[in-house]
C-alpha positions in Angstrom: -32.8 3.7 3.2 -35.6 1.2 2.8 -35.0 -0.9 -0.3 -31.3 -1.0 -1.2 -29.4 -2.3 -4.2 -25.6 -3.0 -4.1 -23.9 -3.7 -7.5 -20.5 -5.3 -7.4 -21.6 -7.0 -4.1 -19.1 -9.8 -4.5 -16.0 -7.5 -4.6 -13.7 -6.7 -1.8 -15.6 -3.5 -0.7 -19.0 -4.9 -1.9 -18.9 -7.9 0.3 -18.1 -5.8 3.4 -20.8 -3.3 2.5 -23.3 -6.1 1.9 -22.6 -7.6 5.4 -23.0 -4.2 7.0 -26.3 -3.6 5.3 -27.5 -7.1 6.1 -27.1 -6.2 9.8 -29.3 -3.2 9.3 -31.8 -5.4 7.5 -31.9 -7.8 10.5 -32.4 -4.9 12.9 -35.3 -3.5 10.8 -33.5 -0.3 9.8 -34.0 -1.3 6.1 -36.7 -3.4 4.6 -35.1 -5.1 1.6 -31.6 -5.7 0.2 -30.7 -6.8 -3.3 -27.1 -7.9 -4.0 -25.9 -8.1 -7.6 -22.7 -9.4 -9.2 -21.3 -11.9 -11.6 -21.3 -14.4 -8.7 -22.1 -14.1 -5.0 -19.9 -16.4 -2.9 -20.5 -15.1 0.6 -22.5 -17.9 2.1 -23.3 -15.8 5.2 -25.7 -13.8 3.0 -27.5 -16.7 1.3 -31.0 -17.5 2.5 -31.2 -14.5 4.7 -34.8 -13.1 5.0 -35.2 -10.0 2.9 -32.0 -10.5 0.9 -32.3 -11.0 -2.9 -29.3 -12.3 -4.8 -29.0 -11.6 -8.5 -26.1 -13.1 -10.4 -25.0 -12.2 -13.9 -23.5 -9.4 -16.0 -25.4 -6.2 -15.3 -24.6 -5.1 -18.8 -27.1 -7.8 -19.8 -30.6 -6.2 -19.8 -32.2 -9.3 -18.4 -29.9 -9.4 -15.4 -30.4 -5.7 -14.9 -34.1 -6.1 -15.0 -33.9 -8.7 -12.3 -31.7 -6.6 -10.1 -34.2 -3.7 -10.3 -37.4 -5.7 -10.2 -38.0 -4.1 -6.8 -37.4 -0.5 -7.4 -34.7 0.6 -4.9 -34.7 3.9 -3.1 -30.9 3.6 -2.5 -28.3 2.2 -4.8 -24.6 1.7 -4.1 -22.9 1.3 -7.5 -19.7 -0.5 -6.9 -19.6 -2.7 -9.9 -16.5 -2.0 -12.0 -13.4 -3.4 -13.7 -10.5 -2.4 -11.5 -7.5 -0.2 -12.6 -5.3 -3.1 -13.7 -7.9 -4.8 -15.8 -9.2 -1.6 -17.3 -5.7 -0.7 -18.5 -5.0 -4.2 -19.8 -8.4 -4.6 -21.6 -9.8 -1.2 -22.8 -13.0 -2.7 -24.3 -13.9 -4.5 -21.1 -13.3 -1.4 -18.9 -15.3 0.7 -21.2 -18.2 -1.8 -21.3 -18.4 -2.4 -17.5 -17.2 0.9 -16.1 -19.0 3.3 -18.5 -21.7 1.5 -20.5 -22.8 -0.6 -17.4 -23.3 2.6 -15.4 -25.3 4.2 -18.3 -27.5 1.2 -18.5 -28.1 1.3 -14.7 -28.8 5.0 -14.6 -31.2 4.7 -17.6 -33.2 1.9 -16.0 -33.4 3.8 -12.7 -34.6 6.9 -14.6 -37.4 5.0 -16.2 -38.6 3.8 -12.8 -39.2 7.4 -11.9 -38.4 7.0 -8.2 -35.3 9.3 -8.1 -33.3 7.0 -5.8 -30.2 8.0 -4.0 -27.2 6.6 -6.0 -23.8 6.4 -4.2 -21.1 5.9 -6.9 -17.8 4.5 -5.8 -15.4 6.7 -7.9 -11.7 6.9 -7.4 -8.7 9.2 -6.8 -7.6 7.8 -10.1 -9.4 10.7 -11.7 -6.5 13.0 -10.8 -3.8 11.2 -12.8 -0.2 12.3 -12.9 1.7 14.5 -12.4 -0.1 15.7 -9.3 -0.2 19.2 -8.0 1.5 20.1 -4.7 -1.8 19.9 -2.8 -5.1 18.2 -3.6 -8.5 19.2 -2.3 -12.2 18.9 -3.4 -11.6 21.7 -6.0 -8.6 20.1 -7.7 -9.4 19.6 -11.4 -9.3 16.0 -12.5 -6.8 15.0 -15.2 -6.8 11.2 -15.4 -3.9 9.5 -17.1 -5.3 5.9 -17.0 -8.4 4.5 -18.7 -9.8 3.6 -15.3 -9.7 7.2 -14.0 -11.1 8.5 -17.3 -14.1 6.1 -17.1 -14.7 7.0 -13.4 -14.7 10.7 -14.2 -17.2 10.2 -17.1 -19.6 8.5 -14.7 -19.2 11.2 -12.1 -20.2 13.8 -14.7 -23.1 11.7 -16.0 -24.5 11.1 -12.5 -24.3 14.8 -11.7 -26.3 15.5 -14.9 -28.9 12.9 -14.1 -29.2 14.6 -10.6 -29.5 18.0 -12.1 -32.4 16.8 -14.2 -34.1 15.4 -11.1 -33.9 11.8 -12.3 -31.4 10.5 -9.7 -30.1 11.8 -6.3 -26.4 11.1 -7.0 -23.3 11.2 -4.8 -19.9 10.4 -6.2 -17.3 9.6 -3.6 -13.7 9.3 -4.7 -12.1 6.3 -2.9 -8.4 6.3 -2.0 -6.5 3.0 -1.7 -8.6 0.9 0.7 -6.7 -1.7 2.7 -6.1 -4.4 3.3 -7.4 -6.5 0.3 -7.0 -10.2 0.7 -4.5 -11.7 -1.8 -7.3 -13.2 -3.9 -8.8 -9.7 -4.4 -5.6 -7.9 -5.5 -6.8 -6.8 -8.9 -6.1 -3.1 -8.6 -2.7 -1.5 -9.5 -2.5 -0.1 -6.0 -3.0 -3.5 -4.3 0.7 -3.5 -3.3 -0.3 -1.4 -0.2 -2.4 -4.3 1.0 0.3 -6.8 0.3 2.8 -4.7 2.2 0.6 -4.4 5.3 -0.1 -8.1 5.4 3.5 -9.0 4.9 4.6 -6.8 7.8 1.9 -8.3 10.1 2.9 -11.9 9.1 6.7 -11.1 8.9 6.7 -12.8 5.5 8.9 -12.1 2.5 7.7 -9.4 0.2 9.3 -7.4 -2.6 7.8 -4.0 -2.3 7.5 -2.2 -5.7 7.8 1.3 -4.1 10.6 2.6 -1.9 10.4 3.7 1.7 10.1 7.4 0.7 6.8 6.7 -1.2 3.7 8.5 0.0 0.3 6.9 -0.2 -3.3 7.8 0.6 -4.8 4.9 2.6 -8.1 4.2 4.3 -9.2 1.1 6.2 -12.0 -1.0 4.9 -14.2 -0.5 8.0 -13.9 3.3 7.7 -14.7 3.1 3.9 -17.9 1.2 4.6 -19.0 3.7 7.1 -18.4 6.6 4.7 -20.3 4.9 1.9 -23.3 4.4 4.1 -23.1 7.9 5.5 -22.9 9.3 2.0 -26.3 7.7 1.2 -27.9 9.2 4.3 -26.7 12.8 3.8 -29.5 15.3 3.0 -29.0 16.4 -0.6 -29.2 20.0 0.5 -25.8 19.5 2.2 -24.1 18.1 -0.9 -21.6 20.1 -2.9 -22.8 21.5 -6.2 -20.8 19.0 -8.1 -22.2 16.1 -6.0 -18.6 14.8 -5.9 -16.0 14.8 -3.1 -12.9 13.0 -2.0 -13.1 10.5 0.9 -10.7 11.2 3.7 -7.4 9.4 3.5 -4.3 9.1 5.7 -1.3 10.4 3.8 1.3 8.0 5.0 4.9 7.2 4.0 6.0 3.6 3.6 8.7 4.3 6.2 6.0 5.3 8.7 4.2 2.0 8.1 7.4 0.1 8.8 7.9 1.9 12.1 4.3 1.2 13.1 4.7 -2.4 12.2 7.9 -2.8 14.2 6.2 -1.2 17.2 3.2 -3.5 16.8 4.7 -6.8 15.8 8.3 -6.5 17.0 11.6 -5.3 15.5 11.7 -8.2 13.0 8.4 -7.3 11.3 10.2 -6.0 8.2 13.2 -8.3 8.3 12.0 -10.2 5.2 11.0 -7.1 3.2 12.9 -6.1 0.2 12.5 -3.0 -1.9 12.4 -3.4 -5.7 11.0 0.0 -6.9 9.1 0.1 -10.2 9.4 3.7 -11.6 6.0 3.7 -13.4 4.2 2.4 -10.3 5.9 4.8 -8.0 5.0 7.7 -10.4 1.3 6.7 -10.4 0.8 5.5 -6.9 3.6 6.6 -4.5 3.8 10.4 -5.0 0.5 11.5 -3.4 0.8 15.1 -2.1 -1.0 16.5 1.0 -4.8 16.0 0.9 -7.5 18.3 2.2 -11.0 16.8 2.4 -13.1 19.6 3.7 -16.4 18.3 2.3 -15.9 14.9 3.9 -15.1 16.5 7.2 -18.2 18.7 7.0 -20.2 15.5 6.5 -18.6 13.8 9.5 -16.1 11.6 7.6 -12.5 11.1 8.8 -9.6 8.9 8.1 -8.2 6.3 10.6 -6.1 8.7 12.5 -2.6 7.1 12.8 -0.5 4.3 11.3 -1.1 1.8 14.1 -4.9 2.3 14.1 -4.8 2.0 10.3 -3.0 -1.3 10.4 -5.3 -2.7 13.1 -8.5 -1.8 11.2 -7.0 -2.8 7.8 -6.5 -6.3 9.1 -9.9 -6.7 10.7 -11.6 -9.8 9.5 -14.8 -8.0 8.6 -15.9 -4.4 8.1 -17.4 -2.8 11.2 -19.4 0.4 10.9 -17.5 3.2 12.6 -16.0 6.4 11.6 -13.0 7.4 13.6 -12.2 11.0 14.4 -8.4 11.5 14.2 -8.5 14.0 17.0 -10.5 12.0 19.6 -10.1 8.5 18.1 -13.6 7.8 19.2 -15.7 5.3 17.2 -18.9 6.7 15.9 -21.4 3.9 15.4 -23.8 4.2 12.5 
């Protein structure tokens, strides 16, 4: 990575990735960093040498031209409308999630640099009902507009890569925790609310029951995996250029036990369960997950519930990738 562009740099994951890349910029590992989003509120990134800030809608050709004024060799495409908004406003989701990606890919194609493009896709491509086991060969069958749009971009990026225009890598993100309350725009944000409520011993009405199964990954681990995905030699990529990021399959009841052990027996005293059948169907019935491609590329989940909670509540993303067998931190 030399000249890096991050779209969606003001989002929950985007801000953490931007900070991690800014550290690499300061150390000389990369030469330039462009951050693009509708707004860029992280004052820690303002006025840093080598950081370009581009604000505006990337669906606007003028804004896109500005973001790509310095042709990047690496792009992290995170800009999107999240699952809740994509379902509530189909036109907006289609414009941002699909048409925005097409515009970005076309501009990059015309620059003729064949940059690495890491696309933040989603496990939402699988839809419901889910099979008894999910792995990298499980066929997507989205049942929400968000998952459909993500799948379309995966296929498009693979085709651009086949033609030699881009070097694409689509990584399917599980539920990444713990989003701050202000960033809870995804339908799966309840997992972040639950973790925060347990840590704070605050009242919370949980929309899924204690038997619900989730796929969770901490923000620091997610950031490490995104950066690792950009650095993998393309000869090691799967033919589809798409794979599932590792996630810890964890039951709500297991989170409660870990929280009581960590914060005391009253950690869940103010918790109430108010299951919402539709939400449980879509986000609380995740089966066992095998992520062999991610493991081959050195990507692992957080390892156990206590470690997941610790990292999920970290104030900023740190670049490490924990191995669940050794629990060692692998610095990037």
